[in-house]
C-alpha positions in Angstrom: -1.1 23.7 -17.2 1.6 23.4 -19.8 2.7 19.8 -20.6 6.3 19.6 -21.7 8.3 16.5 -22.7 11.8 16.2 -24.2 12.2 13.1 -26.3 15.4 11.7 -27.8 16.6 9.8 -30.9 20.0 8.2 -30.1 20.8 7.4 -33.8 20.9 11.1 -34.8 21.1 12.7 -31.3 17.9 14.6 -32.1 15.6 16.0 -29.6 11.8 16.1 -30.2 9.7 18.4 -28.0 6.1 17.9 -27.1 4.1 20.9 -25.8 0.5 20.5 -24.7 -2.2 22.6 -23.2 -6.0 22.2 -22.8 -6.0 18.9 -24.8 -4.0 20.2 -27.7 -0.4 19.7 -28.6 2.4 20.5 -31.0 5.6 18.4 -31.7 8.8 20.2 -32.6 11.3 18.2 -34.8 9.6 14.8 -34.8 11.7 11.9 -36.1 10.4 9.4 -38.7 11.4 6.3 -36.8 9.7 7.4 -33.6 6.3 8.3 -35.0 4.7 5.3 -33.1 6.4 6.4 -29.9 5.2 10.0 -30.2 1.7 9.0 -31.2 1.5 6.7 -28.2 2.6 9.5 -25.8 0.0 11.8 -27.2 -2.7 9.2 -26.8 -1.6 8.3 -23.2 -1.6 12.0 -22.2 -5.0 12.6 -23.8 -3.7 15.2 -26.3 -4.7 16.0 -29.9 -1.8 16.8 -32.1 -2.7 20.0 -34.0 0.7 20.6 -35.7 4.2 19.5 -36.2 6.9 22.2 -36.4 10.3 21.5 -37.9 13.0 24.0 -37.1 14.6 23.5 -40.5 15.2 21.0 -43.3 17.3 18.5 -41.4 20.3 16.7 -43.0 20.8 13.9 -40.4 17.3 12.4 -40.0 13.9 12.3 -41.7 11.0 14.2 -40.2 7.9 12.3 -39.0 5.7 15.3 -40.0 4.0 13.5 -42.9 3.5 10.3 -41.0 2.0 12.1 -38.0 -0.4 13.9 -40.4 -1.7 10.6 -41.7 -2.2 9.2 -38.2 -3.3 12.3 -36.3 -4.6 14.8 -38.9 -2.0 17.3 -37.7 -0.9 20.2 -39.9 2.7 20.4 -41.2 4.4 23.7 -40.4 7.9 25.0 -41.3 9.6 28.0 -42.8 8.5 29.7 -46.0 12.2 29.8 -46.9 12.6 26.0 -46.6 11.7 25.2 -50.2 9.7 22.2 -48.9 6.6 20.7 -50.5 3.6 19.2 -48.7 3.5 21.8 -45.9 0.1 23.0 -44.7 1.4 26.3 -43.4 4.6 28.1 -44.3 5.8 30.2 -41.4 7.5 33.6 -41.4 9.1 35.7 -38.8 6.5 37.0 -36.3 3.9 34.3 -36.9 2.3 32.6 -34.0 1.3 28.9 -33.6 -1.4 28.2 -31.0 -2.2 25.1 -29.0 -4.9 25.2 -26.4 -4.5 28.6 -24.6 -0.8 28.8 -25.3 1.2 29.9 -28.3 4.7 29.8 -29.8 6.2 32.9 -31.5 8.1 32.2 -34.7 11.5 33.8 -35.0 13.5 33.5 -38.2 17.1 32.5 -37.3 18.8 31.7 -40.7 22.5 31.0 -41.0 22.7 27.2 -40.4 20.3 26.9 -43.3 18.3 29.7 -45.0 15.0 28.3 -43.6 15.9 28.0 -39.9 13.3 29.0 -37.3 13.3 29.2 -33.6 10.1 28.9 -31.5 9.6 31.0 -28.4 6.9 30.2 -25.8 4.5 33.0 -25.2 5.8 33.9 -21.8 9.5 33.8 -23.0 10.3 31.1 -20.4 11.3 28.5 -23.1 12.7 28.7 -26.6 13.4 25.9 -29.1 16.4 26.9 -31.2 16.9 24.0 -33.7 20.5 24.0 -34.9 20.8 27.8 -34.8 22.1 27.6 -31.2 23.2 24.4 -29.6 24.4 24.0 -26.0 27.9 25.6 -26.0 27.9 25.6 -29.8 25.8 26.1 -33.0 25.0 24.5 -36.2 27.5 24.4 -39.1 27.3 27.0 -41.8 29.0 25.3 -44.8 26.0 23.9 -46.7 22.2 24.4 -47.4 22.7 28.2 -47.9 24.6 28.5 -44.6 26.3 31.7 -43.7 28.4 32.6 -40.6 27.6 36.3 -40.8 23.8 35.5 -41.1 23.9 33.0 -38.2 25.8 35.4 -35.9 23.3 38.1 -36.5 20.3 35.7 -36.1 21.5 34.3 -32.8 22.5 37.7 -31.3 19.2 39.4 -32.4 16.6 36.7 -32.0 17.9 34.2 -29.3 20.4 35.8 -27.0 18.2 38.9 -26.8 15.6 36.9 -24.9 15.4 37.2 -21.0 18.5 35.8 -19.4 16.5 33.2 -17.5 14.9 31.8 -20.7 15.7 28.2 -21.1 17.0 27.1 -24.5 16.3 23.7 -26.0 18.3 22.7 -29.1 17.5 20.2 -31.8 20.6 18.1 -31.1 23.2 17.4 -28.5 26.0 14.9 -28.9 27.3 14.9 -25.3 24.1 14.1 -23.3 23.3 17.7 -22.4 19.6 18.6 -22.4 19.1 22.3 -21.8 20.9 25.6 -21.4 19.8 29.2 -20.8 20.3 32.6 -22.4 22.6 33.7 -19.6 24.8 30.6 -19.8 25.2 30.9 -23.6 25.9 34.6 -23.4 28.7 33.8 -21.0 30.1 30.4 -21.9 29.4 29.7 -25.6 32.9 29.6 -27.1 31.6 30.5 -30.6 29.0 33.2 -29.8 29.4 34.2 -26.2 31.5 36.7 -24.3 33.4 39.2 -26.4 33.2 37.2 -29.7 32.4 39.4 -32.6 31.3 38.5 -36.2 34.8 38.3 -37.5 35.8 35.9 -34.7 32.8 33.8 -35.4 33.3 33.6 -39.1 36.9 32.6 -38.7 35.9 29.8 -36.3 33.1 28.5 -38.5 35.0 28.7 -41.8 37.7 26.4 -40.4 35.7 23.6 -38.8 36.5 21.1 -41.6 33.6 18.8 -40.8 32.5 15.9 -43.1 28.9 16.1 -44.4 26.3 14.2 -42.4 26.1 10.5 -43.4 22.4 10.6 -44.2 22.4 13.9 -46.0 21.7 12.5 -49.4 18.7 10.7 -48.1 17.5 13.0 -45.4 17.4 16.3 -47.3 15.3 15.1 -50.3 12.9 13.4 -47.9 12.6 16.4 -45.7 11.9 18.6 -48.7 8.8 16.4 -49.0 8.1 16.9 -45.3 8.9 13.2 -44.7 6.6 11.7 -47.2 8.2 8.5 -48.4 8.9 8.2 -52.1 7.2 5.6 -54.3 9.9 3.0 -53.7 10.1 3.4 -49.9 7.7 1.2 -47.8 5.7 2.7 -45.0 6.5 1.5 -41.5 4.9 -1.9 -40.9 1.8 -2.1 -38.6 0.7 -5.4 -37.1 -2.2 -6.8 -39.1 -3.2 -9.9 -37.1 -5.2 -7.9 -34.5 -6.1 -4.3 -33.5 -3.2 -3.3 -31.4 -2.0 -0.1 -29.7 1.6 0.9 -29.3 2.5 2.1 -25.8 5.0 4.8 -25.0 7.0 2.1 -23.2 7.6 0.4 -26.5 5.2 -2.5 -26.2 2.3 -3.5 -28.5 -0.9 -4.0 -26.5 -4.3 -5.6 -27.2 -7.4 -4.5 -25.3 -9.4 -7.3 -23.5 -12.5 -6.9 -25.6 -10.4 -7.2 -28.8 -8.7 -10.3 -27.6 -12.0 -11.9 -26.6 -13.4 -11.1 -30.0 -10.3 -12.4 -31.8 -10.2 -15.7 -29.9 -13.9 -16.4 -30.0 -14.3 -16.9 -33.7 -13.1 -19.2 -36.4 -9.5 -18.1 -35.9 -9.4 -18.9 -32.2 -6.6 -21.4 -32.7 -4.3 -18.8 -34.4 -3.4 -16.9 -31.2 -1.3 -18.4 -28.4 -2.3 -16.9 -25.0 0.7 -17.3 -22.7 0.0 -16.6 -19.0 3.2 -15.7 -17.3 2.0 -15.7 -13.7 3.0 -18.2 -11.1 1.1 -21.6 -10.9 -0.9 -20.6 -7.8 -2.2 -17.4 -9.5 -3.4 -19.3 -12.6 -6.3 -20.8 -10.6 -6.8 -18.2 -7.9 -9.7 -15.7 -7.7 -8.9 -14.1 -11.0 -8.8 -17.3 -12.9 -7.4 -17.5 -16.4 -8.5 -17.0 -20.0 -9.8 -20.1 -21.7 -7.1 -21.7 -23.8 -4.3 -19.9 -22.0 -1.1 -21.8 -21.3 0.9 -21.3 -18.1 4.5 -20.4 -18.7 5.8 -18.4 -15.6 7.9 -15.5 -16.4 10.7 -17.0 -14.3 10.8 -20.0 -16.7 10.0 -18.3 -20.0 13.5 -17.8 -21.3 14.3 -21.5 -21.0 10.9 -22.6 -22.5 10.5 -20.5 -25.6 10.7 -23.7 -27.7 7.3 -24.5 -26.4 5.8 -21.5 -28.2 5.2 -21.6 -32.0 7.0 -18.9 -33.8 4.7 -18.7 -36.8 1.5 -17.8 -34.7 0.7 -14.6 -32.8 1.4 -14.5 -29.1 -0.5 -12.6 -26.4 1.1 -12.5 -23.0 -1.0 -12.2 -19.8 -0.4 -11.6 -16.1 -2.3 -10.0 -13.2 -1.9 -6.3 -14.1 0.0 -6.3 -17.4 3.4 -5.5 -15.9 5.1 -8.9 -16.0 3.5 -9.8 -19.3 4.9 -6.6 -20.8 8.4 -7.7 -19.7 7.6 -11.1 -21.3 7.0 -9.5 -24.7 10.4 -7.9 -24.4 12.0 -11.2 -23.6 10.2 -13.0 -26.4 11.1 -10.2 -28.9 14.8 -10.7 -28.0 14.3 -14.4 -28.6 13.1 -13.7 -32.2 9.3 -13.7 -31.9 7.7 -11.1 -34.1 3.9 -11.2 -33.7 3.6 -10.2 -30.0 1.2 -8.3 -27.9 0.6 -7.7 -24.2 -2.9 -7.9 -22.7 -3.6 -4.3 -21.6 -4.4 -4.3 -17.9 -4.0 -8.0 -17.5 -6.5 -10.2 -15.7 -7.6 -7.3 -13.6 -9.0 -5.5 -16.6 -10.3 -8.8 -18.1 -12.4 -9.4 -15.0 -13.4 -5.8 -14.7 -14.9 -6.0 -18.2 -16.8 -9.2 -17.1 -15.1 -11.4 -19.8 -15.2 -15.2 -19.3 -12.6 -17.0 -17.2 -11.8 -20.5 -16.1 -11.2 -21.5 -12.5 -11.9 -18.0 -11.1 -14.3 -16.7 -8.5 -17.8 -16.1 -9.7 
């Protein structure tokens, strides 16, 4: 069964798409700042990332292709006409990219840039159009080798020629729209639909008068390196005080065995274990972790001064739900070294780790 997720970066209004099948996945247009989010989703869905596919060299955000390759071992794929370095495979029109038992057909759709590609699912039910075709619009054509005539031909021949029911997913939308279809764009796209011809389209595009993207001078050089940071740019920081996993919900988590190992040695006093259950739960059948302090979630916001800010904090509850919310609250209060105990006391007891005041 096909796994499909549409993810969003609000800063650049960029959509990232995950497609998975039979344990393998591809990511289309991943964003540098969301590499941890995307890696977490892949892990939680049990998918191995085999490739990242950029639709073009973006001018408004930096791709996460290089970062994801470091973390997941995935290949970096983009157009042979992109001019980019560090790619593992340069794609041309007609190529196929496989994941599990499914594949994406590569269609060259230049015009927004000379290296624009669209990716069409093997059964022609979905297509990912980058900036070549947006919902009721299209990408600009006034820089990066853009051409109104080329884009008009690309969209008509390679995208709007797909079956009318084919769903189209763009790289961006600035109005909160998420999906369109070939039939809708053929009828309603004010730039490319209806009876618009190449001359109409060129006249429209040549008079947009848009400013250049704010991040263009940073994004384009970085994307020509497939997102590899230059020598002066630091890599995204990873917590170093314990082995942690980043969850798709945006919370750092520590596994029970890792917390037990981390608190049983010489550095046991470094970590503050904050149990956010109610007092009666602290000594009920599940018990509590040795050295844990009880600070109920309902009181946590008013008692943050009882927690040292220069030492790591692990929050704990029954299942991991309330303690996840506690990390959000503490993060807003300025705490930096935070983790939630994955699975809470239920997981802790299931793994037969030691407790105080619990049932034997």
